[in-house]
N, C-alpha and C positions, 0 to 999 in steps of 0.2 A: 503493499499499500503505500503510495506517495504521501509525503509529509506536506502539511499546509505551510508553504513558505511565503505565499502571497494571499492575503484576504482582502476581498473587496467588501466595503460597506457602503451600499447605495444610500443616500439620505435625501429626504424631501424637505429637511430643515424644519419640520413640524415637531410637535411635543412627542410624536411617536418616535422620531429619531433619537430624541434625548433619552427616552426610557430604555433604549436598546444599547446605549453606549456601554454600560457595565458589562454586558455579555460580549461585546465586541472587544473590549480591552482585555478581559480575561482570556479570550481565545487567542488574540495577538500575542499576549504575554506567554501564555502556555506553550504555544508553538514557536515563539520568538520569530514571528512572521512580519513581513512587511505589510503595513496597513495602508490600503488605498481607499480614499473616500471620493465618491462620485455623486455629484448633483446633476440631474437632467433638467434642463429648461424646456418646457414643453413649447413646440412651435405652433404657429397659428396659420400656416399656409393653407390650411383647409378652408379659411375663411376669405381668401382672395377673390372668390367668385360671387361674393355677395355685395358688391359695390363698395367694399372698403379699399381705398387706394393701397396698392402694394407697398408704396413708400411708407405708409403709416404703419403697416404690419411689420415690415422690415425694421424700422426704427424702434418699434415697441419691443421686438424680439431682441434687439441689441441691448436695450435697457434691461430686460429681463435677465440676460446673461451677465451683465456688469453687476446687477444687483445681487444675483445668485453668487457671484464670486466674492462680493464684499460679505455677504451673509454666511457663506461657507467659511471664510477666514474667521469671522466672529464665533461661528460654532466650534471650530477647532480650538480656539483660545479658551472658550468657556468649558468645553466638555472633554477635550483630548490633549490638553497642553503638556501632559507628562507621558504621553503614550508614543509609540513607535510609528508615527506616521511617515510613510514614504511619499505618498503624493495625495494631493487634494485637487480634484479637477472639476471644472464645469463644462459640460457639453450641452449642444442643443439638439432637440429631436423628440423622438417617441421614447418615453423611459424604458420600457421593456426591451426594445430593440437595442437602445443604446447600452444598456447594461450587459446584454449578451455580447455585443460587439466588444466592449471593454474587457470582459472575461477572456475572450478569444485573443485580442490583440495584445494584451498585456500579460498573458501567462498566468492568469489568476487560478489559484488552487481551491478556494473556498469562498462562497458568498454568504454573508450574514445580513439578512434584511427583515424589516418588520412588515407585519400585515396590519392593514387598517380595518379589516372586518366590515367593509362597506356592504350594505344591503340595499335592496330595492332599486329605486331610481338612480341613487349615487353610483352603484355598481354598473347599471346600464350605461350611464353618462360617462363615467370615468374608467371603466373596466377594472381589472385587477393586475396591477403591474407584478405583484408577487406571484399570482397565477401563472402569468405568461413566463416569468423567469423560471418557475418551478418546472414548467413543461419543457422549456427550450434549453436550459442550462447544461453544458457539457461537463460541468464540475459539481461536487456536492454543494448543497444549498442548506443553510440553517435558517429557518424563519422563526421569528419571535412575535408572539401575540402580545402587544404592549399592555393589553387590558387584563391579561391573566397573570402578569408579573406581580408577585407578592412583595409588598414593602417589608424591609427588615425592621 
């Protein structure tokens, strides 16, 4: 069995990501692994056919990526300042697809991510990034339900 040398922690920068941090740190320290953080900024290219000027969409997307980089830096300083972070990156696109792409392109050995437990209309509108990654990941995946974590 291959050891976990590179761990990917995809974050959405919500309270869910914060709740999972202790599990991520424990796994990274246990395996002395490089920790990669990835935030995927959703793109709005799907709306360019509803009379929204493409320039407006493009500029808005650029601002989302810039804001994501700032917030990811803050997240690292707040929650992972003493950890073994190798890389923290922001990319644009579909979250599920970008996570799988990152796993393959960076030689990731393990993915640790949270589940949101969306139901009903939220699940229909937003889908499930975790479900997509579970189905498509070429490497082991650890999912953490942030609503089932017991506080110490």
